[in-house]
C-alpha positions in Angstrom: -8.7 -6.9 44.3 -8.1 -8.6 41.1 -7.7 -12.1 39.7 -4.5 -13.6 38.4 -4.6 -14.9 34.9 -1.5 -17.1 34.4 0.1 -17.9 31.1 3.3 -19.7 30.1 6.3 -18.5 28.2 6.5 -17.1 24.6 2.9 -15.8 24.5 2.8 -14.1 21.1 0.6 -11.3 19.9 -1.4 -13.7 17.7 -2.4 -15.6 20.9 -3.3 -12.3 22.6 -5.5 -11.2 19.6 -5.5 -13.3 16.5 -5.0 -11.2 13.3 -8.5 -11.9 12.0 -9.9 -10.0 15.0 -7.8 -6.9 14.4 -9.7 -3.6 14.6 -9.4 -3.0 10.9 -11.0 -6.4 10.3 -13.7 -6.0 13.0 -14.0 -2.7 14.8 -12.3 -0.7 17.6 -15.5 -1.1 19.7 -15.3 -4.9 19.5 -11.6 -5.2 20.5 -12.4 -6.2 24.1 -14.2 -9.3 22.9 -11.1 -11.0 21.5 -8.2 -11.2 23.9 -7.1 -14.8 24.1 -10.2 -15.9 22.2 -8.5 -19.1 21.0 -5.7 -19.6 23.6 -8.0 -19.2 26.6 -11.6 -18.6 25.4 -13.1 -17.8 28.8 -10.7 -14.9 29.3 -12.6 -12.3 27.3 -15.9 -13.1 29.1 -14.6 -13.5 32.6 -11.8 -10.9 32.9 -12.6 -7.9 35.2 -11.0 -4.5 35.5 -8.2 -4.7 37.9 -7.2 -8.3 37.0 -3.6 -9.0 36.3 -1.8 -11.2 33.8 1.2 -13.2 35.0 3.3 -15.0 32.4 6.6 -16.6 31.6 9.5 -15.2 29.6 9.1 -13.3 26.3 5.5 -12.2 26.7 4.2 -10.4 23.6 6.6 -11.9 21.1 5.7 -12.1 17.5 4.2 -9.5 15.3 4.2 -5.8 16.2 0.5 -5.5 16.8 -0.4 -2.4 18.9 -3.9 -3.7 19.2 -2.7 -6.7 21.3 -1.8 -4.5 24.4 -4.7 -2.2 23.5 -7.2 -5.1 23.8 -5.7 -5.9 27.3 -6.1 -2.3 28.3 -9.6 -2.1 27.0 -10.7 -5.1 29.3 -9.1 -3.4 32.3 -5.9 -5.4 32.9 -4.1 -3.5 35.7 -0.6 -4.9 34.9 1.3 -7.7 33.3 4.1 -9.3 35.3 6.6 -11.5 33.5 10.3 -12.2 33.7 10.8 -10.6 30.3 8.8 -9.0 27.4 9.3 -8.7 23.7 10.8 -5.3 23.1 8.2 -4.0 20.7 5.3 -5.3 22.9 6.9 -3.5 25.9 7.1 -0.3 23.9 3.6 -0.5 22.6 2.2 -1.2 26.1 4.2 1.8 27.5 2.9 4.0 24.7 -0.7 3.0 25.7 -0.1 3.4 29.4 -0.4 -0.4 30.2 2.0 -1.2 33.1 4.4 -4.0 32.5 6.6 -5.3 35.3 9.6 -7.5 34.9 9.9 -9.9 37.8 10.7 -13.6 37.6 10.1 -14.1 41.4 6.7 -12.6 41.4 5.6 -14.3 38.1 6.7 -17.7 39.4 5.1 -17.1 42.9 1.6 -16.1 41.8 -1.0 -18.7 40.9 -3.7 -18.8 38.3 -7.1 -17.7 39.6 -5.7 -16.3 42.9 -7.1 -13.1 44.2 -4.5 -10.4 44.7 -4.3 -6.7 45.5 -1.9 -4.6 43.4 -0.4 -1.5 45.0 1.9 0.4 42.7 2.5 3.1 45.3 4.0 0.5 47.7 5.4 -1.6 44.7 3.8 -4.8 45.9 1.3 -7.5 45.2 -0.5 -9.0 48.1 -2.2 -12.4 48.1 -3.5 -14.7 50.8 -0.1 -16.5 50.6 2.1 -13.4 51.1 3.4 -10.1 49.9 5.5 -9.9 46.7 7.7 -6.9 46.0 7.8 -5.4 42.6 10.8 -3.6 41.1 10.5 0.1 41.1 10.1 1.4 37.5 12.1 4.5 36.3 10.3 7.7 37.1 9.5 8.6 33.5 7.8 5.2 33.1 5.6 5.8 36.1 4.7 9.3 34.8 3.6 7.7 31.5 1.5 5.0 33.3 -0.1 7.7 35.5 -1.0 9.8 32.4 -2.5 6.8 30.6 0.1 6.7 27.9 2.6 8.7 25.9 0.1 10.8 24.0 -2.0 11.8 27.1 1.3 12.6 28.9 2.4 14.8 26.0 -1.0 16.6 25.7 -0.9 17.4 29.4 2.8 18.5 29.7 3.6 19.6 26.1 6.8 17.7 26.3 8.0 14.1 26.8 9.2 12.8 30.2 12.8 13.9 30.8 12.7 16.8 28.3 13.6 20.2 29.7 10.7 22.6 30.1 
């Protein structure tokens, strides 16, 4: 079970982790203390592994800060569901193995604070109000998520998904 943390549209990387809290300004070990430190201060202290973020359009817009999705992975976010993501944020999250799911219906249906169960094998999110179906990601995306990111995938397989052996 996890809790839903709901955000609006156009959440930028500076709201996720303000630049002054970047690992090169603080430290890699402290990164989990800063997600949404200004936009939603209770997030970093209350978030639990397995929680999910649900947001509006264009999540992760703004600067290309790989430490923004990294901070969300560090605190144990299981997935982020939004109608759309900024392209570079999507790529950074994929590289790190943080699952992002594009679904307007699911992002609009889930409510802040609601307890849900995420099941990627069944491609669904279940809450006390119903079952919501997630779009099936491409096979190579699932492989990267399962490996924990592009680098762990490459280390295990000595190739990238889709490359011939």
